[in-house]
C-alpha positions in Angstrom: -20.4 9.1 28.5 -17.7 9.8 26.0 -14.1 8.7 25.6 -11.5 10.5 27.9 -9.3 11.9 25.1 -7.0 13.6 27.6 -5.6 10.3 29.0 -2.7 9.2 26.9 -2.7 5.5 26.0 -6.5 5.0 26.1 -7.2 5.9 22.5 -6.0 4.2 19.4 -5.3 6.1 16.2 -5.3 4.7 12.7 -2.1 6.1 11.2 -0.4 6.1 7.8 2.3 3.5 8.2 4.0 3.1 4.9 3.8 4.0 1.2 5.1 2.8 -2.2 5.0 6.0 -4.2 5.0 6.3 -8.0 4.8 2.6 -8.8 3.9 1.7 -12.4 1.3 -1.0 -13.0 3.0 -3.8 -14.9 -0.2 -5.9 -15.3 -3.8 -6.5 -14.7 -5.3 -10.0 -14.2 -9.1 -9.9 -14.2 -9.6 -13.7 -13.9 -8.3 -13.8 -10.4 -9.9 -13.8 -6.9 -8.7 -10.3 -6.2 -5.8 -8.3 -4.6 -2.6 -6.5 -5.8 0.6 -8.4 -6.5 3.7 -6.5 -5.5 7.4 -7.5 -5.9 8.4 -9.2 -2.6 11.4 -6.9 -2.2 9.2 -3.8 -2.4 6.8 -5.3 0.2 9.8 -5.7 2.6 11.1 -2.2 1.9 7.7 -0.7 2.7 7.1 -2.9 5.8 4.0 -4.5 4.2 3.1 -8.1 4.6 1.4 -10.5 2.2 -2.3 -10.3 3.0 -2.1 -6.8 4.5 -4.8 -4.4 3.7 -3.7 -1.5 1.5 -5.3 1.4 -0.3 -4.3 1.8 -4.0 -4.6 5.3 -5.5 -4.4 5.5 -9.3 -2.9 8.8 -10.3 -4.0 8.3 -13.9 -7.7 7.9 -13.4 -8.3 9.1 -9.8 -9.7 5.8 -8.6 -9.0 4.6 -5.1 -9.5 1.0 -3.9 -9.0 -1.1 -0.8 -7.5 -4.6 -1.3 -4.8 -6.8 0.1 -1.3 -7.6 -0.9 0.2 -10.8 -2.5 3.9 -11.2 -2.7 5.3 -11.3 -6.2 8.6 -12.6 -7.4 11.5 -10.7 -5.6 13.3 -8.3 -7.9 10.7 -8.6 -10.7 9.3 -5.0 -10.2 5.8 -6.4 -10.7 2.8 -4.4 -9.5 -0.4 -6.2 -10.8 -4.0 -5.5 -10.1 -6.0 -8.7 -9.8 -9.6 -9.7 -9.9 -12.2 -6.9 -10.0 -9.4 -4.4 -9.1 -8.0 -5.0 -12.5 -10.8 -2.8 -13.9 -9.3 0.1 -11.8 -6.2 0.6 -13.9 -4.2 -0.1 -17.0 -0.6 -1.2 -17.6 1.5 1.9 -17.3 -0.7 3.7 -14.8 1.1 5.3 -11.9 -0.2 4.2 -8.5 0.5 5.0 -4.8 0.1 2.1 -2.4 -0.6 3.0 1.2 -0.8 0.9 4.4 -2.1 2.0 7.8 -1.9 0.6 11.3 -3.5 1.1 14.7 -1.3 2.8 17.2 -1.6 4.0 20.8 -1.6 7.8 21.1 2.0 7.7 22.3 3.1 5.4 19.4 1.3 7.5 16.9 3.1 10.7 18.0 6.5 8.9 17.5 5.6 7.2 14.3 7.8 7.8 11.2 6.2 6.2 8.2 8.3 4.3 5.6 8.1 5.9 2.2 9.7 4.1 -0.8 9.9 6.0 -4.1 10.4 4.0 -7.2 11.3 4.7 -10.8 9.4 3.8 -13.9 10.6 0.2 -13.7 9.6 0.0 -10.0 13.1 0.0 -8.7 13.6 1.8 -5.4 15.3 5.2 -5.5 17.7 5.8 -2.7 
């Protein structure tokens, strides 16, 4: 017996929730337990929480990794790959950081993801 896809509200969808686009890696810290440190202000603008799972796409080398966020100093512009993830990029690389969420079918259809574009110093562009 399968899932009744025709009944709204019974199915959950995993949807793109928010994105930090065009961020520049400001550091790598291999001797760390793992994660990505992101300026706290950027986390708030993208509706990402400390500890939230994210996908990091490196536009320079094509690598994609899954990790979790750590809040960095507000206003610092820092975006730092930590632990083993530090091997997936170099300072100056451009990255896209994506978050996803589980939504009911109805919520998914109404969802408007938050997208924050940043300049080369990781300052939000309005």
